[in-house]
N, C-alpha and C positions, 0 to 999 in steps of 0.2 A: 703742972697740976691739972690745968684745964684740959690740956690735950689728953692726959691719962683718963680723965672723967669721960670725955667724949668717946674715947676708945672702948672703955668698959661698957658704956651705954650702947654703943653700936654692936659690941659683941653679945650683949644680953638680948637685944632685939633679934640678932641673927639666930641665937640659940632658941628663942621662943618661936620664931617662924619655922625653924627646922623641925622642932618637935610638933608643930601644928600641922605638918604635912600628913596626908592620909597614910594608912598602913602600907598600901601598895608602894607608895613612893619611898617609905622607909625601907621596905624590902629591897627595892632597887638600889638604895644607897649602900647596902651592905656589899661586901666583897663578892659573896657567892649567894645564889638563890637557894631557897630551901629545896630539898630533894623532891618535894611534891609539886614544885612549880616547874613543870615540864612544858615543852611547846605543845600548844593545842593542835587539834586536827586542822583548824583553819590556817594556822601559821605554817604547818608542814605542807599543806596544799599550796600555799602561797609561794614558798621558797622552792618547791620541787616541780611546780608546773612547767617552768621553761626548760628543764633538763630531763624530765621523766621519759621522754621519747628518744633519748640518746641510745645508741647501740650499747648493749650490756657491757662490752669490753671497755668502752670509753666512760660510761657512767660509773663503773666501779672505781676507775682511776680518779675521776673527779671527786667522788665522795671521800676516798682515802686522802687525797691531796688537800681537800678543804680543811682537814684537821691540823694542817701545818701552815697557817697563814703567813708567817714570816718568811718561810722558804718559798712560798708562792710568789711573794713580792720580789725576793732576791732573784728567783729564776726568771721572772718576767723582765726585770732590768737587764739581766745577763743576756737573754735571748735578743732583746732589742739592740744591745751593743754588738751582737754577732749575728746579724740577719742572714749572712751567707752560709751559715752552717746548716747542712741538710744531710739526711740519711746517715751513712756510715761515719762521715766526718762529725756530725752532731753526736753520735753515740760515743765516738772516741773522746770528744771533748768533755762529755758528761761523766766519763769514768773518774775524773779527778774531783768531781763535785761531791761534797758531803751532804747530799740531799736525800730525802726518802725516795725510793724507786717510783712511787706514784707521781711525785712532783717531776721527776726526770721524764716520766712517760708523757705528762702534759706538755713538756717542752716541745714535743713533736707537733703540737697544735697551738701555734703562737696566738691565733685569734682567741681561742678559748682561754689560754693562760692570761692574755691581756684583760679579758673581761673579769676573770677571777681576781686579778690584782686591782683593777680599777674599782671594783665593787667589793672591796675586802670585807666590809661589814656583812654583806649578804653571804659571802664565802665563809666567814667565821661562824655566822649563825648556822649555816648548813653543816659545817664540821661539828659544832657543838651538838646539834640535833642528832647527827649520826653517831656520835660517841655515847650520848645518853639514851637515845631511843632508836637503836639500830633496827629492831624488828618493826617498830611503827613506821620508820622511814621507808623500809622496803615494802610494807603493806600499802603505804600511800602511793608509792610508785606504781604498784600493780593496779590500784584503784584508778589512778589517772589514766593508765594505759587502757584499762577496760572501758572507761568513758570515751576515750578517743576512738577505740575500736567499734564501740556501739554506734558512734556518730558516722562511721564509715570513713574516718580520716586517717586511720592507721591500717595500711594495707601493704602487701608485698609489692615492691617496685624493682626497677633495674638498679636502684641504689641500696636497698636494704631488703632483708627477709624478715617477715613477721611470723613467728611460730606460736601457735596457741596449743598449750598442753593442759587440758582440763581448765583450771582456774588461773593458770600462769601464762603470761604472755612474754615471750623472749624475742628480742630484736637483735639480729645479727647483720653484719655487712654482706651484701650480695657477693662481693669478691673479697676473699680473706686479706688481700694485700692493699685494698683500697677502702678507706673509711670516709663516709660522707656524714658531716655533722649537720643535723637539722636545726632550723630555727623557724618559729611559727608564732601565730597569734593565739595565746592560750584562751582568749575569750571565744574564739571561733572553733578551735580544734576540739575542745572538751564540751562544747555546747554551752548553754547559758550558765554563767558562773554562779555557783551555789553559795558562795560566801561574799556578798557584796562589800562587807566591811574589810575584807582582806583581799584586795585585787592582786592577781598574780604578777610576778616580776616578768620582765622580758629580757632575754639574753640573745642578742643578735647584732648584726652589723648596724651601726648608727646611720640614720638618715635614709633608711631603706623602707619603702612603702610595703607593708606586709600584705600579701595576698590572702586568698581564702583557703589555701592549703599549706602543705609543708614545703619549705624551700631548703636548699642545702648550700653550705659553704663549698668552695672548690675542694675536690677530692684530695685526701692526704694519702700519698703512696708510701708503702713500706717495703723494704727488701726482705722482711720477715713477717710472720703472722703476729700482728700487734695484739697485746692483751691476752695472749693464751696462758700467761702465768697467773692470771687472776680472773675469777668469774663468780657470779652470784650462785649461792646455794639457796634458792628461793624457799624451799621447804623448811630448812633449818634456820633461815633468816640470818645469814652471815655471808661474808666474802671468803672464798676458799683460795689459798695460795698454793700453786703447784711449783715446788722447789726444783723439779726436774726440767723446768723451762725457764731458766735464768735469762733475763734480757741482756742484751749486749752492753748496755750502758751501766751495768752493775758488776763490780769486781767479784771474783769468786769468794774472796775472804770476807766480803760484806754481805753475802747472801745468806738466806736462811738455811738451816741444816735439816729441818723436818717439814714435810707438808702438813697443812692443816688450815684452820681458820685464821683470818687476818687479825693481828693485834696492833693497837696503836703504840707507836714508839715515842715516849715522852721527851726523849732527848732532841727529837726533831721539832718539838713544840717551841723551843727557844724561849722558854719563860713566859709565854702567853698564858694568862690566867684562864682556867676552865670556868664554865658558866655556873655549875652547881657544886655543892660540897661533896656529894657522893662521887661524882666523876673526878674531882680534884683528889679526893682521898684514894680512889682506885688507882690513879696514876702517880701517887706519891707526892702530891702538891697539897700542902696544908694551909688553911686560911689564917695564917698569922699576919696581923697587920704590920708587924715590925719588918717583915720581909720587903714591904713596899718602900721602906726607907733605907735599905741596905745600899751601899754605894754601887756594888756590882750589879744589883737589880736595876738601879736607875741609870745604868749605862756608864758608870765610872769604874775604872779598875781598882782592885784592892790595893791598899797601901802596904806592900810587903816589906818595905825597908824603913820602917819607923825607928828602928833601933840604931840606925847609923848616926854618927855624931853630927849634930847641927846646933846652931845657936838656940839658946833657950827662948830668946825673944821671938825668933822666927817661928819656932814650934808653937808658942803661945798664940801668936797672931793667926797662924794657920788654923789652929783648933778653934780659936774664937770666931774667926770668919766662917768656918764650916758650921759651927753651932748656930751662929746668927742666920745663915742661909737656911739651915734646917728649920729653925723656929719660924722664919718668915714663910717658908713653904707650908709648914703645918698651919699657920694662921690663915694662909690664903686658900687652903684646900676646902674648908667648909663653904666659903663663899663661892668658890668655883663650882663646887658640887651643886649648890643651890641654883646658881645661874644656869648650870647645865640642865637641872631638872625643870627650870622655868622655860628653857628654850625647847625642851623636848616636845611639849604639846604643840607649840607653834611650828616646829619642824615637821611634826606629824601632819598638821593641817596643811602646811605648804606642800608636803609630799602628796597628800591626798588631792590637793588642788591640781598639782602638776599631772598626776595620774588621771584625774577626771578630765582635764583639758586634753590630754593625749587621747583618752577614750572618745571624747567628743570629736576631736579631729579625725580619728579613725572612722567614727560613724558618719561624719560628713563625707569622707572620701569613699565610703562604701557604695553609695548610689552611683557615683561616677565609675567606680570599679566594676559594678554590676553592668552599667551601660557598656563599658569597654569590653567586658566579658561577653555580653550579648552580641556586640558588634563582631567580635572575633568568632563567636559561634555561628553567626549568620554568614560571615565570610567563609568559614569552614564548610557550611552547608552548600553555599554557592559553588565553592571549589569542588566539593564532592559531586554536586549535580553536573558541573562541567566535565569532570572526569568520567562520570557515568555516561553522559552523552558522547564523549569522545570514544569511550569503550564501545558504546552501541553503534556509532558510526563505523568504527574499525571492524566490528563484527559483521555489520551489514555489508561493508565493502568486501570483506573476506568471503562472506556468503555469496555475494554477487559474482565475485571472481571465480569461486568454485562452481557456481551454476553455469557461468559462461564457458568455463573449461569443459564441464559435463556436456553442455549443448554442442560445443565444437567437436567433442569426441563422438557424440551421437551422429552429428552431420557427416563426419568422416566415415563412420561405420556405415551409414545409409548409402553414401556415395560408393563405398567399396562394394556393398551388397548389390547396388544397381549396376555397377560395372562388371560384376562377376558373370551374369547371363550373357551380356554382349561379348565379354572376353571368351567365355566358353563357346559361344556361337562362332566368333571369329576363328578361334582355334579349331573348331569342328570344320568350318569352311576351309581353312587352310589345309586341314588334314584330307578333306575330300578332294580339294584341288590337287594336292600332292599325289593322292592316289590316282586321280584322273591322268595327271601328267605321266605318272609311272606306267599307267595302262597304255597310254598312247605310245610311250617309248617302246613298250613290249610289243604293241601291235605293229609298229613300223619294222621291227626286226623280223617278225614272222612274215610279214608281207614281202619283204625283200627276199627272204628264203623261198617263199612260194613262187614269187615272180621269176626267180632264177630257174627253178625247176620247170616251170611252164615254158620259159623261154627255151630251155634246152630241149624239151619235148617238141616244141614248135619247130625248132631248127632241125631236129632229127627227122620229123615228119616231112619238113620241106625238102630236106636233102634226099630222103628216100623217095619222095614224090618226083623230084627232079630226075633221080636216077631211073625210076620206073617208067616215067613218061618218055624218056629218051630211048630206051630199049624197045618200047612198044612201037615207036615210030619207025624203028628199024626192023621190027619183028613182023609177025605174020598177020597181026590184026590189031585194031585199036582198042579192043575190049580190055577191060581191066583184068579179067581173069587170065586172058591170054598173056597179057603183059606180065602179071604177077607170076603166072606159070612159067613164062619164058625166063623171067629173072631168076626164078628158082632153078630152072634147068641150067642156066648159065653158071649159076653158082655150083650146082652139083657137078656140071661138066668140068668146071675149073678145078674143082677138088679132085 
């Protein structure tokens, strides 16, 4: 009796404390939020800040996959058990998995899949926001990209292409078969954060000091164009599915039949409750509390064979035990809910403290990072100056070499010009000497001829003189006339 009185007193106090909670807490205690209780702009900015700068092809897959949190967890565990599956082998293994195509697509990015699984609460919130506020989510993505672009932190690089079309910013991979996933500090990339009460999340490798720009995970290589079967229709605010580009990891019989906008598949939700009534009703899930206590919903199989013959006592014990467990669970649920509501503010405070401490640590590291960056910049300037001096020395040496060669050519030309008159004079002298030698040779020939003629004439005169002088001595007188006359007479007489 005393125990029953204490129990009823405790139950009454619990009910009084429960109804004394503020209306907001009562609204949170209900299974679904009211349709008007949507995510605020601050919350959307908080959850989208770390992924808004993903390439469009990857971002569309992340948003679709976030609406299936159970499959994300299953896929992450499966990928961790099969780390060696890559490329075509991974596609072939995924064919037998009954997961949504978007979840299979994220399996090609194990680091992103692991983050989504580890932070399943953030992933689920992201999926709920995308289901209930698809247009607002896409507008917030464009707003965040515009802020990063205005800060000069979103530009085209060797890893990605940034295309600005009027008020729309599209991000594509620089190479269609290589996708680089960025990670960055939202406090720096977007400029001063405009919602201090809602600091942005960080999705990146743990234990890595974030720099002042965008860093990238190692490149993910594909043997096909990834993400071509889904892309954002920014003007109509939805994701478009191209059925003619079926990915390799989806069987033909499980693929869509008509192209069009993407629709959520409730069967891949695996029983996870939707956040608000309108979304639950839209996808065929109604907020009946009784469904929370169905055996199949709580993870127990349905008892399909109750009609088989068993002992009455066994059946009664089993039913009684099941009833007692259900009653105990029902009794415990209000207290568990109250304890959960009490822990939520403290958890929120602890989370804010951790985020604040992380932010303080980052601010402490930034001066040293700036000093390191200035040192690197100074070293780069020194290297550039050294390279400039080296290039100047090389140019000066080349110029001196060219000038030396030019001077050598000019000297050779001057020497050749100076040698030309002497050479011409030598050749003229040789020509004159040759002519003189030729003339002397000619003169010697003529002299010999003349000398021979004179010698003959001299010999003839001598002979004639000797003949004449001999006749005269034997003739009549010594005179020449007589002698010549006598010689002539002899001749004539002889004839």
